[in-house]
N, C-alpha and C positions, 0 to 999 in steps of 0.2 A: 527642601528648597526654602530659603529664608523668606520671611514675610516682607511684603512691600511696605515701605515707609509711607505713611499718609500724613502730610503736614496739616496742622490745624487750619480750618477754613477751606481746605481743598477736598473735603469729603465728597462722595458722589452726590450730585444734586440733580434734580429733574431738569431735563433740557428745557430751555425757554420755549414758549409757544412759537410756532412759525409766524413770520411776519406776513400779514395779509396785504398783498400788493394790489393796487388799484390802477387800472388803465382807463383813462378818460379819452373818449373820442366822439366825433360827430359822425352821424351815419344817416342813411335813409333805410327804412324798413318796409317790407311788403305789407300790404293790408292783410287781415286775418284769412280771407278766402284764398288769396294768392299764396300765403304761407302754407296753407293746407295742401294746395296743388303742388307746391315745391316739395313738401314732405312726401307726398305720394310718388312723385318723380324720383326722389332720393331713395325711397324704399325699392323701387323697381331697379334703379341703377345698382344698388347694393347687391341685389340678387343676381342681376345680369353679370356683374364683374366678380362675384364671390367675395365681396368686401366684408371684413370682420369688424371694422370700426363702428362705434355707436353713433347714430344720427344725432346731430345737435337738436336741442328743443326748438320748436317753431318760433317761440318767443325770442330766440337768440338770432334768428335769421336777419342779416343786415348786409349792407354794402358800406364799408368804411369810406368816409370822405377825408377826414384829417384826424390824426392823433394829437392830443394835447399833452400826452406824456404818461409814463408809468411811474408811480410813486409808492413808497413803502407804507404810506398811510393816506387816508382821504383828506384832501385839503379843501375845505369849504371855500376858502378865498379864491382858489384857482377855479373851482366849479362856478362860483358866482361871477367871476370875471369872464369866463367863457360864455355864460348865459347872457350877461349884459351885452357882450359883443354880438352874439348870435341874433339877439333881438333886433339888431339894426339891418339884418340881411333881408332883402326883398327880391324875389324872383318868381316867375310864373310856375305853375305846376308843369310837369314834364313826364313823358312816357319813358319807361325803362324796358328794354327787351334783352333778355339773356338767352342766347341760342346755341351755346356750346357747353360741353362738360369736359373737364380735364383735371389734372393734378399739378400742383406747384412742386417743384423740386426744392428741397431744403435739407439742411444737415441733420435735423432731428430725425428720429426713426419713423415718425408718422408724417405722411404728406397730407396737406389739405386737399380734399376733393371738392372742386368748386364749379359753380356755374359762371360762365363768361359771356360777354357780349361782343358784338362787332359794330355794325352801323347803329344799332339800337341803344348805344350808350353815349352818343355824342352830346346830348343835352345834359346827361349826368356829369360828363367831364367838364362841361362848361360851368355847371353849378359848383362843382368841386373847386374850380378856379376862383369863382366869386367868394366862396367860403374861405379859401386859403388867403386870398388878398385881404379880405376883411380882418382875419385873425392876425396876419402879419402887421397890418396898420395899427392894430390895437396893442401890439407889443409881444405877441406870441412868437415863439421861435419856430416858424414854419419854413422848412428848407425845401427848395425845389427838388422834386423827385419824380421818377417815372411812376405812372399810375396805371394799373391794370384793374379796371372795375371787376369785382367778383363777389360772389355770395358763397360762403363756405357751407357745405352740407355735412361733412364729417371728416375725420382724420383716419388714414389707413396706411399700412406699410406698403401696400401694392400701388403701383403707378397706374393711373388711368390715362390712356392716350387721348389727346384732345380730339373731339368729334362733334359734329352738329347734332342738335336735338330739336324736338318740337319747341318753338320759342315759348318762353315764360314771359308774359307781359303784365305790367301794371302801371298805373299812373301814380307817380310820387306826388303826394299832396302835402307832405310835411317832412321835416328833418328833425333829428333827435340828438340829445347829448346823452351818452351812455357811460355808466361806471361799471366796468367789467372787473369782477374779482378774479384776478389772474390765477389760472389753474383750477378754478372751481366751476366753470361753465355757468356762472351766475352773472346776468346782466341786469342792471337797474337803470331804467330810463329816468334820468333826472329832470329833463324838460323836453318840450317839443314845440316847434314853431310851424305854423301853417305857411304854405306857399300860396301865391296869389292865384285865385281861380280864374 
């Protein structure tokens, strides 16, 4: 078999390192005690349903409010712009109640297993509206979209049929800007803002 011709400059080279993608988003996060309660609930549900997916770290538990975008690198200017905008938002603390568990259907092989709310997320939806309006007025590309408040516990191939659970409650006293390293389960809280007591 003849040898394959290799042109100068086209020799085998190491692959470039993968691009680290950054997803910036605003969220509310449960307080540490509530996060531990959610973790215990997730462990029980994992056993009950025979789920194989790994639980997300408690420090990653959150309810997304609005995405600022996914970028191939971290843009300090975008983060600073988002922080300056968020600092103008003023709203009282509010209660969050998540009282259902279920799965989201999606094309990827693993489905998010999530906690969902019914009447107990009305104030959360209102707050999301305030955040979205403020971001849009500041020039961010915030498009109207449907919003299902949820907190992701893990990802699994198996579907979990939606059902009620003992409610998980906490008082949202702040909101945060998160830099998520896409695909790495790494969340960095860039800034936080208190809500009015």
